[in-house]
One Martini backbone bead per residue (centre of mass of N, CA, C, O) as a GRO file, in nm:
protein
  342
    1MET     BB    1   0.061   0.061  -0.022
    2ARG     BB    2   0.300   0.257   0.004
    3LYS     BB    3   0.405   0.213  -0.290
    4GLY     BB    4   0.154   0.345  -0.416
    5LYS     BB    5   0.181   0.631  -0.301
    6GLN     BB    6   0.463   0.684  -0.418
    7LEU     BB    7   0.382   0.650  -0.709
    8LEU     BB    8   0.176   0.885  -0.711
    9ALA     BB    9   0.379   1.110  -0.639
   10ILE     BB   10   0.563   1.073  -0.886
   11LEU     BB   11   0.339   1.120  -1.098
   12ALA     BB   12   0.272   1.405  -1.000
   13MET     BB   13   0.553   1.532  -1.048
   14ILE     BB   14   0.559   1.473  -1.352
   15SER     BB   15   0.313   1.635  -1.424
   16LEU     BB   16   0.425   1.915  -1.335
   17LEU     BB   17   0.677   1.918  -1.517
   18ALA     BB   18   0.512   1.914  -1.772
   19VAL     BB   19   0.363   2.187  -1.730
   20TYR     BB   20   0.616   2.384  -1.603
   21GLY     BB   21   0.928   2.263  -1.636
   22ALA     BB   22   0.906   2.285  -1.321
   23ALA     BB   23   0.905   2.329  -0.992
   24PRO     BB   24   0.706   2.499  -0.806
   25VAL     BB   25   0.707   2.816  -0.640
   26SER     BB   26   0.683   3.041  -0.424
   27ASN     BB   27   0.637   3.353  -0.384
   28ALA     BB   28   0.781   3.626  -0.305
   29ALA     BB   29   0.824   3.834  -0.083
   30SER     BB   30   0.731   4.123   0.080
   31LEU     BB   31   0.774   4.429   0.117
   32ALA     BB   32   0.760   4.678   0.375
   33ASN     BB   33   0.667   4.990   0.425
   34ALA     BB   34   0.616   5.120   0.140
   35LYS     BB   35   0.753   5.430  -0.016
   36ASP     BB   36   0.716   5.740  -0.233
   37THR     BB   37   0.854   6.057  -0.189
   38LEU     BB   38   0.788   6.362  -0.333
   39SER     BB   39   0.907   6.688  -0.371
   40ASP     BB   40   0.750   6.692  -0.665
   41SER     BB   41   0.430   6.654  -0.862
   42ASP     BB   42   0.481   6.793  -1.103
   43LEU     BB   43   0.507   6.853  -1.427
   44GLY     BB   44   0.825   6.811  -1.557
   45VAL     BB   45   0.989   6.797  -1.295
   46ALA     BB   46   1.245   6.795  -1.074
   47ALA     BB   47   1.288   6.523  -0.847
   48THR     BB   48   1.262   6.351  -0.537
   49HIS     BB   49   1.315   6.030  -0.423
   50THR     BB   50   1.183   5.869  -0.123
   51ILE     BB   51   1.267   5.540  -0.054
   52VAL     BB   52   1.079   5.335   0.162
   53PHE     BB   53   1.170   5.021   0.336
   54THR     BB   54   1.114   4.683   0.444
   55THR     BB   55   1.338   4.412   0.523
   56ASN     BB   56   1.345   4.039   0.570
   57VAL     BB   57   1.618   4.023   0.411
   58ALA     BB   58   1.934   3.953   0.414
   59LEU     BB   59   2.239   4.076   0.277
   60ALA     BB   60   2.490   3.996   0.082
   61VAL     BB   61   2.747   4.006  -0.095
   62ASN     BB   62   2.610   4.128  -0.408
   63ASP     BB   63   2.365   4.197  -0.324
   64TYR     BB   64   2.036   4.375  -0.401
   65PHE     BB   65   1.889   4.671  -0.469
   66GLU     BB   66   1.586   4.772  -0.668
   67VAL     BB   67   1.489   5.046  -0.890
   68THR     BB   68   1.191   5.086  -1.108
   69LEU     BB   69   1.104   5.289  -1.354
   70PRO     BB   70   0.912   5.429  -1.563
   71ALA     BB   71   0.950   5.567  -1.877
   72PRO     BB   72   0.832   5.870  -1.813
   73PHE     BB   73   1.082   5.904  -1.678
   74GLY     BB   74   1.373   6.009  -1.618
   75ASN     BB   75   1.691   5.947  -1.606
   76ILE     BB   76   1.925   5.736  -1.454
   77THR     BB   77   2.199   5.813  -1.251
   78VAL     BB   78   2.444   5.753  -1.036
   79GLY     BB   79   2.447   6.053  -0.912
   80ALA     BB   80   2.128   6.009  -0.816
   81ILE     BB   81   2.225   5.789  -0.602
   82THR     BB   82   2.124   5.687  -0.270
   83CYS     BB   83   2.246   5.455  -0.048
   84PRO     BB   84   2.274   5.245   0.176
   85ALA     BB   85   2.449   5.108   0.386
   86SER     BB   86   2.674   4.892   0.239
   87SER     BB   87   2.650   5.037  -0.048
   88THR     BB   88   2.639   5.065  -0.406
   89SER     BB   89   2.608   5.236  -0.704
   90SER     BB   90   2.392   5.190  -0.997
   91ALA     BB   91   2.299   5.183  -1.366
   92PRO     BB   92   2.200   4.954  -1.580
   93THR     BB   93   1.965   5.152  -1.650
   94THR     BB   94   1.767   5.438  -1.708
   95GLU     BB   95   1.534   5.285  -1.504
   96THR     BB   96   1.771   5.186  -1.306
   97ALA     BB   97   1.845   5.125  -0.951
   98ARG     BB   98   2.144   5.030  -0.776
   99CYS     BB   99   2.220   4.848  -0.452
  100THR     BB  100   2.527   4.712  -0.370
  101ALA     BB  101   2.666   4.495  -0.160
  102THR     BB  102   2.977   4.526   0.049
  103GLY     BB  103   2.808   4.403   0.284
  104PRO     BB  104   2.631   4.323   0.526
  105ILE     BB  105   2.268   4.341   0.536
  106ALA     BB  106   2.023   4.405   0.736
  107THR     BB  107   1.735   4.418   0.855
  108GLY     BB  108   1.500   4.669   0.770
  109SER     BB  109   1.504   4.994   0.728
  110LYS     BB  110   1.511   5.166   0.409
  111THR     BB  111   1.698   5.412   0.193
  112ILE     BB  112   1.629   5.572  -0.126
  113LEU     BB  113   1.777   5.814  -0.337
  114LEU     BB  114   1.636   6.019  -0.607
  115THR     BB  115   1.773   6.268  -0.804
  116GLY     BB  116   1.665   6.461  -1.074
  117ILE     BB  117   1.384   6.342  -1.156
  118THR     BB  118   1.178   6.350  -1.416
  119ASN     BB  119   0.878   6.400  -1.466
  120PRO     BB  120   0.600   6.353  -1.607
  121VAL     BB  121   0.385   6.527  -1.854
  122THR     BB  122   0.164   6.339  -1.736
  123ALA     BB  123  -0.111   6.283  -1.568
  124GLY     BB  124  -0.075   6.035  -1.298
  125SER     BB  125  -0.020   5.708  -1.228
  126GLN     BB  126   0.279   5.550  -1.092
  127SER     BB  127   0.482   5.257  -1.106
  128ILE     BB  128   0.711   5.127  -0.856
  129ASN     BB  129   0.980   4.917  -0.832
  130VAL     BB  130   1.079   4.710  -0.545
  131ALA     BB  131   1.391   4.517  -0.475
  132SER     BB  132   1.524   4.206  -0.366
  133ARG     BB  133   1.849   4.057  -0.450
  134GLN     BB  134   2.048   3.828  -0.565
  135ASN     BB  135   2.322   3.720  -0.681
  136GLY     BB  136   2.197   3.690  -1.023
  137GLY     BB  137   1.859   3.781  -0.945
  138ALA     BB  138   1.726   3.654  -0.736
  139LEU     BB  139   1.434   3.670  -0.556
  140ASN     BB  140   1.325   3.797  -0.241
  141GLU     BB  141   1.185   4.086  -0.270
  142ALA     BB  142   0.875   4.279  -0.336
  143ILE     BB  143   0.734   4.597  -0.474
  144ASP     BB  144   0.461   4.824  -0.541
  145VAL     BB  145   0.469   5.174  -0.596
  146ALA     BB  146   0.282   5.478  -0.587
  147VAL     BB  147   0.252   5.779  -0.793
  148ALA     BB  148   0.138   6.115  -0.824
  149ILE     BB  149   0.085   6.311  -1.107
  150ILE     BB  150   0.043   6.675  -1.085
  151ASP     BB  151  -0.083   6.961  -1.122
  152ASN     BB  152  -0.048   7.253  -1.020
  153LEU     BB  153  -0.181   7.481  -0.774
  154ASP     BB  154  -0.311   7.795  -0.813
  155VAL     BB  155  -0.273   8.051  -0.571
  156SER     BB  156  -0.479   8.334  -0.499
  157ALA     BB  157  -0.449   8.680  -0.356
  158SER     BB  158  -0.594   8.977  -0.211
  159VAL     BB  159  -0.465   9.277  -0.044
  160SER     BB  160  -0.544   9.564   0.082
  161SER     BB  161  -0.457   9.861   0.137
  162ALA     BB  162  -0.373  10.029   0.465
  163LEU     BB  163  -0.456  10.361   0.620
  164THR     BB  164  -0.434  10.516   0.951
  165PHE     BB  165  -0.457  10.860   1.060
  166GLU     BB  166  -0.432  10.998   1.400
  167ILE     BB  167  -0.538  11.277   1.586
  168ARG     BB  168  -0.493  11.361   1.938
  169PRO     BB  169  -0.574  11.506   2.217
  170LEU     BB  170  -0.428  11.668   2.508
  171ALA     BB  171  -0.410  11.708   2.832
  172THR     BB  172  -0.343  11.828   3.104
  173SER     BB  173  -0.064  11.666   3.253
  174THR     BB  174   0.072  11.522   3.016
  175ASN     BB  175   0.302  11.296   2.949
  176ILE     BB  176   0.600  11.386   2.745
  177ASN     BB  177   0.897  11.271   2.753
  178GLY     BB  178   0.916  11.400   3.077
  179ALA     BB  179   0.675  11.616   3.015
  180ASN     BB  180   0.425  11.845   3.107
  181THR     BB  181   0.140  11.968   3.032
  182THR     BB  182  -0.023  12.311   3.045
  183ARG     BB  183  -0.230  12.232   2.804
  184THR     BB  184  -0.503  12.190   2.595
  185SER     BB  185  -0.560  12.036   2.312
  186ALA     BB  186  -0.622  11.989   1.964
  187THR     BB  187  -0.655  11.829   1.661
  188THR     BB  188  -0.602  12.127   1.486
  189SER     BB  189  -0.466  12.263   1.755
  190LEU     BB  190  -0.234  12.517   1.924
  191ALA     BB  191  -0.333  12.705   2.205
  192PHE     BB  192  -0.125  12.898   2.404
  193GLY     BB  193  -0.177  13.181   2.432
  194THR     BB  194  -0.065  13.378   2.679
  195LEU     BB  195   0.246  13.445   2.744
  196THR     BB  196   0.498  13.384   2.994
  197VAL     BB  197   0.749  13.505   3.132
  198ALA     BB  198   0.968  13.252   3.211
  199SER     BB  199   0.754  13.041   3.096
  200THR     BB  200   0.667  12.727   3.018
  201SER     BB  201   0.503  12.596   2.722
  202ILE     BB  202   0.287  12.288   2.689
  203MET     BB  203   0.202  12.078   2.413
  204GLY     BB  204   0.003  11.810   2.256
  205GLN     BB  205   0.003  11.489   2.067
  206GLU     BB  206  -0.167  11.195   1.942
  207LEU     BB  207  -0.037  10.933   1.744
  208ARG     BB  208  -0.195  10.718   1.489
  209VAL     BB  209  -0.111  10.398   1.328
  210SER     BB  210  -0.263  10.209   1.066
  211THR     BB  211  -0.111   9.918   0.895
  212ASN     BB  212  -0.014   9.676   0.620
  213ALA     BB  213   0.268   9.750   0.583
  214LYS     BB  214   0.548   9.570   0.560
  215ASN     BB  215   0.761   9.839   0.614
  216GLY     BB  216   0.564  10.048   0.720
  217TYR     BB  217   0.644  10.375   0.862
  218VAL     BB  218   0.638  10.746   0.845
  219VAL     BB  219   0.655  11.038   1.059
  220THR     BB  220   0.620  11.380   0.993
  221VAL     BB  221   0.734  11.725   1.068
  222GLN     BB  222   0.635  12.063   0.970
  223GLN     BB  223   0.698  12.406   0.887
  224ASN     BB  224   0.621  12.705   0.727
  225GLN     BB  225   0.724  12.874   0.982
  226ASN     BB  226   0.777  13.079   1.199
  227LEU     BB  227   0.664  13.235   1.446
  228LEU     BB  228   0.436  13.490   1.339
  229SER     BB  229   0.368  13.823   1.308
  230SER     BB  230   0.219  14.094   1.158
  231GLY     BB  231   0.497  14.273   1.214
  232GLY     BB  232   0.746  14.038   1.170
  233ALA     BB  233   0.783  13.878   1.407
  234ASP     BB  234   0.973  13.613   1.597
  235ILE     BB  235   0.990  13.282   1.694
  236ASP     BB  236   1.240  13.093   1.741
  237SER     BB  237   1.432  12.835   1.739
  238PHE     BB  238   1.548  12.576   1.905
  239VAL     BB  239   1.835  12.741   1.998
  240ASP     BB  240   1.846  13.063   1.939
  241GLY     BB  241   1.805  12.978   1.620
  242THR     BB  242   1.945  12.708   1.632
  243SER     BB  243   2.069  12.406   1.506
  244THR     BB  244   2.019  12.096   1.685
  245ALA     BB  245   2.036  11.845   1.862
  246PRO     BB  246   1.879  11.700   2.092
  247GLN     BB  247   1.805  11.873   2.407
  248ALA     BB  248   1.794  12.024   2.682
  249TRP     BB  249   1.618  12.250   2.810
  250ALA     BB  250   1.643  12.608   2.739
  251ALA     BB  251   1.648  12.920   2.794
  252PRO     BB  252   1.645  13.213   2.668
  253SER     BB  253   1.892  13.455   2.671
  254GLY     BB  254   1.820  13.760   2.616
  255LEU     BB  255   1.967  13.957   2.397
  256LEU     BB  256   2.032  14.252   2.311
  257ASP     BB  257   1.976  14.281   1.965
  258ALA     BB  258   1.895  13.947   1.961
  259GLU     BB  259   1.612  13.825   1.863
  260TRP     BB  260   1.681  13.509   1.864
  261THR     BB  261   1.680  13.530   2.204
  262TYR     BB  262   1.374  13.598   2.302
  263GLY     BB  263   1.271  13.316   2.179
  264HIS     BB  264   1.131  12.970   2.176
  265PHE     BB  265   1.074  12.666   1.956
  266GLY     BB  266   0.979  12.322   2.031
  267PHE     BB  267   1.039  11.955   2.018
  268THR     BB  268   0.895  11.615   2.072
  269SER     BB  269   0.942  11.248   2.122
  270ASP     BB  270   0.828  10.911   2.245
  271ASP     BB  271   0.977  10.767   2.015
  272GLY     BB  272   1.228  10.502   2.053
  273THR     BB  273   1.218  10.390   1.709
  274LEU     BB  274   1.381  10.545   1.527
  275THR     BB  275   1.594  10.563   1.278
  276ALA     BB  276   1.798  10.699   1.511
  277GLY     BB  277   1.637  10.601   1.742
  278ASP     BB  278   1.654  10.768   2.053
  279TYR     BB  279   1.655  11.072   1.966
  280PHE     BB  280   1.492  11.224   2.228
  281GLY     BB  281   1.489  11.066   2.453
  282ASN     BB  282   1.474  11.235   2.779
  283ASN     BB  283   1.366  11.538   2.755
  284LEU     BB  284   1.423  11.620   2.447
  285TRP     BB  285   1.501  11.901   2.218
  286LYS     BB  286   1.381  12.064   1.912
  287GLY     BB  287   1.426  12.246   1.625
  288PHE     BB  288   1.343  12.396   1.344
  289VAL     BB  289   1.444  12.383   0.992
  290THR     BB  290   1.255  12.556   0.870
  291THR     BB  291   1.087  12.316   0.643
  292THR     BB  292   1.201  12.065   0.754
  293PRO     BB  293   1.152  11.743   0.801
  294VAL     BB  294   1.070  11.540   1.096
  295GLU     BB  295   1.106  11.269   1.268
  296VAL     BB  296   0.842  11.119   1.515
  297MET     BB  297   0.767  10.841   1.359
  298MET     BB  298   0.794  10.467   1.360
  299HIS     BB  299   0.797  10.160   1.154
  300THR     BB  300   0.884   9.813   1.015
  301GLY     BB  301   0.573   9.744   1.019
  302PRO     BB  302   0.290   9.655   1.110
  303SER     BB  303   0.013   9.835   1.260
  304ASP     BB  304  -0.235   9.915   1.537
  305GLY     BB  305  -0.274  10.216   1.678
  306SER     BB  306  -0.176  10.132   2.017
  307THR     BB  307   0.139  10.080   2.017
  308GLN     BB  308   0.413  10.165   2.134
  309ASP     BB  309   0.629  10.229   1.863
  310LYS     BB  310   0.377  10.053   1.678
  311GLY     BB  311   0.133  10.316   1.646
  312MET     BB  312   0.235  10.504   1.886
  313ALA     BB  313   0.257  10.863   1.979
  314LYS     BB  314   0.405  11.152   2.129
  315VAL     BB  315   0.385  11.507   2.079
  316GLY     BB  316   0.578  11.799   2.162
  317TYR     BB  317   0.530  12.148   2.253
  318ARG     BB  318   0.762  12.452   2.305
  319ILE     BB  319   0.750  12.767   2.494
  320GLU     BB  320   0.985  13.051   2.534
  321ILE     BB  321   1.014  13.374   2.699
  322THR     BB  322   1.100  13.704   2.709
  323ALA     BB  323   1.086  14.044   2.762
  324LEU     BB  324   1.182  14.093   2.450
  325GLN     BB  325   0.942  13.996   2.319
  326GLU     BB  326   0.745  14.078   2.087
  327THR     BB  327   0.452  14.203   2.021
  328GLY     BB  328   0.183  13.972   1.954
  329ASP     BB  329   0.051  13.755   1.704
  330TYR     BB  330   0.122  13.414   1.665
  331SER     BB  331   0.197  13.199   1.372
  332ASN     BB  332   0.153  12.864   1.230
  333ILE     BB  333   0.221  12.562   1.029
  334LEU     BB  334   0.159  12.220   1.077
  335THR     BB  335   0.287  11.912   0.920
  336TYR     BB  336   0.174  11.591   0.868
  337ILE     BB  337   0.348  11.283   0.742
  338ALA     BB  338   0.227  10.973   0.625
  339THR     BB  339   0.443  10.694   0.529
  340PRO     BB  340   0.408  10.411   0.359
  341THR     BB  341   0.574  10.072   0.311
  342TYR     BB  342   0.515   9.803   0.071
   0.00000   0.00000   0.00000
């Protein structure tokens, strides 16, 4: 009976050999956790393929990993291939990248980089074969991974430019850069009233800027003339009609027959981040130089109109006269200019 079973087994094997030409073997195992991440999936652009997979079969010397791209991709060159440790690169064909073991390679996660590979010019899915083979070509493991080649999506949007410049009055006893105001101002005027000899008079305004300008804004102030009376007398700029960098306030010197020393008018700002830095320091003042604009407020990015040095600052104006200042009603015009930079 046993001989009959053996004979049947031999006959079955002969039948299989007749059908297949060789004894069939099970399919090779599959590589695991495989993926190909493209640096750019746009049509026709050069991209990097980061191919990651897990191998369950260790490689001996001269065994190899192999990546085969379909024909629509650009050619693979040796210089475009970065192999796992203990392997060296080659490109047997323009569509094949090979990493040949120069020493034993253990199982586990592996990465192969293919750089500068031109994507297909037609959108669609492309299948890429990743394999582990023995020296001579026998297959250990393999898997197909897919990548999608798609046209880029153009995104556009528009943001309108915005600028709000606001002048607010300040009440008496408001501190501006270390000095307190002596009168209440208005939005469009500074009415100092009747000046008292040897007594300083201070008024001011709060400036607010809101803008979405990328490079921020600058606010300057300028006068159209010195404070001038109808009779032609003037109150000169601080100090005694000379132009200086900001400095501590000093009373006019009042030299007889030197009218520019009879009284003077100056200004300050509490913005500590001007182009020149903290230009006005603490309680430092400067006079106008004819009609030249002077920076009193700035910021280098978008501003909210409420944060000190980044959208808000106070500007103070100060007058002091001696008994020699000529009688009369004095006036001039101050102009603020807010300039955003987009």
